C-alpha positions as CSV (number, residue, x, y, z in Angstrom):
1,X,0.1,-0.2,-0.2
2,X,2.5,2.0,0.6
3,X,3.8,1.7,-2.7
4,X,1.3,3.8,-3.9
5,X,1.8,7.0,-1.7
6,X,3.5,10.0,-3.4
7,X,6.6,11.6,-1.3
8,X,4.5,14.3,0.3
9,X,1.8,11.7,1.5
10,X,5.0,9.9,3.2
11,X,6.4,12.6,4.7
12,X,2.4,14.0,6.1
13,X,2.6,9.8,7.8
14,X,6.0,10.5,9.5
15,X,4.9,13.3,10.5
16,X,2.0,12.7,12.3
17,X,3.7,9.1,13.1
18,X,5.9,11.2,15.4
19,X,4.1,14.1,16.7
20,X,1.4,11.2,18.1
21,X,4.8,9.6,20.3
22,X,3.8,11.6,23.9
23,X,7.0,11.7,24.4
24,X,8.1,13.3,21.3
25,X,5.0,16.0,21.5
26,X,6.1,17.0,24.8
27,X,9.4,17.7,23.6
28,X,8.3,19.3,20.5
29,X,6.4,22.0,23.0
30,X,9.0,22.6,25.5
31,X,11.3,23.0,22.4
32,X,9.0,25.4,20.2
33,X,6.3,26.3,23.0
34,X,7.2,26.1,26.1
35,X,4.0,28.0,27.0
36,X,1.9,25.4,25.9
37,X,3.7,22.1,27.4
38,X,3.8,24.1,31.0
39,X,-0.5,24.4,30.4
40,X,-1.1,21.4,30.0
41,X,-2.0,21.6,26.0
42,X,-1.8,17.6,24.7
43,X,-2.4,16.0,21.6
44,X,-6.0,13.9,21.8
45,X,-5.9,13.0,18.0
46,X,-4.2,13.9,14.5
47,X,-4.7,12.8,11.0
48,X,-4.4,14.4,7.4
49,X,-7.7,15.5,7.5
50,X,-8.5,16.2,11.2
51,X,-6.9,17.0,15.2
52,X,-7.9,17.4,18.2
53,X,-6.3,19.5,21.0
54,X,-7.6,20.0,24.4
55,X,-6.1,22.8,27.3
56,X,-7.7,21.4,30.8
57,X,-8.8,24.3,33.2
58,X,-6.9,24.3,35.6
59,X,-4.1,26.8,37.8
60,X,-1.7,28.0,34.8
61,X,-4.7,28.1,32.7
62,X,-7.2,30.4,34.6
63,X,-8.3,33.9,34.7
64,X,-9.7,36.3,38.1
65,X,-13.0,35.2,36.3
66,X,-13.0,31.1,36.5
67,X,-12.4,30.0,33.8
68,X,-9.8,29.4,31.2
69,X,-7.8,32.0,29.5
70,X,-8.8,33.3,26.1
71,X,-4.8,33.3,25.0
72,X,-4.4,29.5,26.2
73,X,-8.1,28.6,24.1
74,X,-7.1,30.5,21.5
75,X,-3.1,28.8,21.7
76,X,-5.3,25.3,21.5
77,X,-6.9,26.5,18.9
78,X,-3.5,27.8,16.7
79,X,-2.4,24.4,17.1
80,X,-4.8,22.4,16.2
81,X,-5.2,23.9,12.8
82,X,-1.2,23.8,13.2
83,X,-0.5,20.7,13.2
84,X,-3.0,19.9,9.9
85,X,-0.4,23.1,8.1
86,X,3.1,21.9,9.9
87,X,2.5,18.2,8.1
88,X,1.7,19.8,5.1
89,X,5.4,21.3,4.6
90,X,7.2,19.0,6.8
91,X,10.3,17.9,4.3
92,X,8.7,19.4,1.5
93,X,11.0,20.9,-1.1
94,X,11.4,22.9,-1.9
95,X,10.7,23.9,2.4
96,X,7.5,26.8,2.5
97,X,7.0,28.7,5.1
98,X,4.1,29.2,6.7
99,X,3.6,31.9,8.7
100,X,-0.3,32.5,10.7
101,X,-1.6,36.7,9.9
102,X,-4.6,36.5,11.3
103,X,-6.8,35.1,13.6
104,X,-10.6,36.0,15.2
105,X,-12.3,34.2,17.7
106,X,-15.5,33.5,19.5
107,X,-17.0,32.8,22.6
108,X,-20.3,31.0,23.9
109,X,-19.8,30.4,27.3
110,X,-17.2,29.6,30.2
111,X,-14.4,26.7,29.5
112,X,-14.7,25.1,32.9
113,X,-13.1,22.0,32.4
114,X,-11.0,20.6,29.3
115,X,-12.0,22.3,25.9
116,X,-11.2,20.5,23.3
117,X,-10.3,22.1,19.7
118,X,-10.9,20.9,16.9
119,X,-9.8,21.3,13.4
120,X,-10.7,19.0,9.9
121,X,-10.5,21.5,7.7
122,X,-7.0,19.0,6.7
123,X,-7.4,18.3,3.1
124,X,-8.1,22.0,1.9
125,X,-4.4,22.7,3.6
126,X,-3.7,20.6,1.5
127,X,-4.9,22.2,-1.3
128,X,-3.8,25.1,-0.6
129,X,0.3,24.4,0.0
130,X,-0.3,22.7,-3.3
131,X,-1.5,25.6,-4.9
132,X,1.5,27.3,-3.3
133,X,4.1,24.8,-4.0
134,X,2.9,25.0,-7.9
135,X,2.7,28.7,-8.6
136,X,4.9,29.1,-6.7
137,X,3.5,32.9,-4.7
138,X,2.3,32.5,-1.3
139,X,-1.0,31.2,-0.4
140,X,-3.8,32.1,2.4
141,X,-6.7,29.9,3.8
142,X,-8.5,30.6,6.3
143,X,-9.3,27.4,8.9
144,X,-11.7,27.2,11.4
145,X,-10.9,25.3,15.4
146,X,-13.9,24.9,17.3
147,X,-13.9,23.7,20.6
148,X,-16.4,22.2,22.5
149,X,-16.1,21.1,26.8
150,X,-17.3,17.7,27.9
151,X,-19.9,17.7,26.8
152,X,-19.1,18.5,23.7
153,X,-21.2,22.1,23.5
154,X,-19.4,24.4,21.8
155,X,-17.5,27.1,24.7
156,X,-15.6,29.2,21.4
157,X,-14.6,28.6,17.7
158,X,-11.0,30.5,16.5
159,X,-10.7,31.2,12.8
160,X,-6.4,30.9,12.1
161,X,-5.7,32.4,8.9
162,X,-2.4,31.2,7.8
163,X,0.3,31.9,4.9
164,X,2.0,29.7,2.7
165,X,5.1,30.9,0.6
166,X,7.3,28.5,-0.9
167,X,11.7,29.5,-0.8
168,X,12.1,28.7,-4.2
169,X,15.6,29.8,-4.2
């Protein structure tokens, strides 16, 4: 079955195999996103199509209003989209830069427990990355991440706008 995979597919599969290992994920956070590590952000699920990132309500993530601080919620939302974006550019040749260029957030209820951010737009991200690689022109995409509580009730919704640009020499 692996014989039919493209180089990009193999790279993406390798990326997900690596980040699904809890120790490697924590080491990645420690090196690149220590605030996420200290906040207790964790990877719940990841595939080329969707990712789920959770953030707990606890001492380090709470605000004075007895809910999860919005910055911690936005960090988890951004990570749910970022994992999909990073998986598409992992080991890509020529290399591709990616950057968050916009963020919008809506809050529906207090986050007082574990909030899980679900992003299901991996296929759309992959298409935008392919277009950026093919055209050599920067491409952008606005990606939705929905935060739900343990009862699957919407807590917050974020739209993260990513830019992708090929690093042609």
